[in-house]
N, C-alpha and C positions, 0 to 999 in steps of 0.2 A: 599757355605762354604765347605772346604775340611775336610774330616773326619780324625781325628788324632787318631792313634792307642793307646791303653792303654800302650803299651811298651814305646812309646815316652813320655807319661805323667810320667811314672815311672822313666825313665831316667832323665828327667828334674827335677823331684822332688829330685832324688838322687844328681844331680848336685847342686841344691839349698841347700841341707843339707851339702854337702861338702863345698860349699862356706860359709855357716854359720859357720862351724867349722874352716875354714881358717880365717874368720874374728876374731873369738874368739882367735885363736892361734896367730895371728898377734898383737892383743891387748896386749898379754902377753910379746911380744918381743919389745924391744926399738930400733926402726929403725930411730930415730931422726925425721927429717922433712918428711921422707918418710912414716911414719905411716899414715898420712892423705891421701897421694897419693894412697897408697895401699888400704886403707879402701874405698876411693871413687871409685877406679877402681873395686873393688869387688862389691860394691853396685850398680854401673851402670850395671855390668854384670848380677846381679840378677834381676834388673829392666827390662833389655832387655829380659831375659828368660821369665819372667812373662808376659810382654806385648806381645811378639811375639808368645809364645806357649799357655799359659793358657788363655789369652784373645783373641787368634786367630788373633792377629794383622797382622801376616805374610800373611794371606790369605784374608784380608779385601779389600774392594773397595777403590779407591783413596779418596773419600769423607771422609771416616773414618780416613785415614791417615792425612788429613788436620786437623781434630780435635785432633788427637794424637799429632801432631806437635804444634798445638795451645796450648795444655795443657803444653807441655814442655817449650814453649816460656813464658807462664804465670808463670811457676815455676821459670824460670830465672829472670823474672821481679821482683818477690817477693824476691828472693835472693839478687838482686841488691838493692832494696829498703831497705832491712834489713841491709845489709852490709854498705850501704852509711850512714844509721843512726848510726850504731854502731861505725864505724871507724871515724866519725867526731864528736862524742860527746865531748863536752868541747872545741872544736876548734872554739869558737865563738869570733869574733873580740871584743876587749875591755875586755876580761876576763883575769885573771892572769895566769892560767895554763891550759894545755890541759889534756886529759884523760891519757896521758902517762907521766905526770909530775913526778911521783914517780920513774920511770925508769931513767930519766935524771937528776933530781935535788932532791936528798934526803932532807927531811926537816932539816933545820939547826937552826931555831929559836924555842924557847920554846913557847908553847901555853900560852896565857894570862889567868890568873885566873878569874874564873867567880865569880862575886859578890854574896854574900849570899849563896855560895855553901857549902854543908857540907864537913868537912875536915876529 
């Protein structure tokens, strides 16, 4: 394992603090659809700094890199499963409306009164 100087750790820590402040600053600014892109870019940069420097991933053996990549692939699988569930909710054949029904078709009919309900 390669020895990392204290100066390198301090510089990476300062970079992480700067990226944290940048994340907060961008959250206060409305960039439209680019808010998510900027936030994800910053978070990926912070993740790479932590894995490569603080966790010494940069100087590890190839076997360790196999497990680092396997962890990232597993994370992508979890994101895929979560998004496939969320994005298809309500889109079941035979149902009346999908989860996006209020965006496309605002309700036009009045709800039916419930019998024996207090007025």
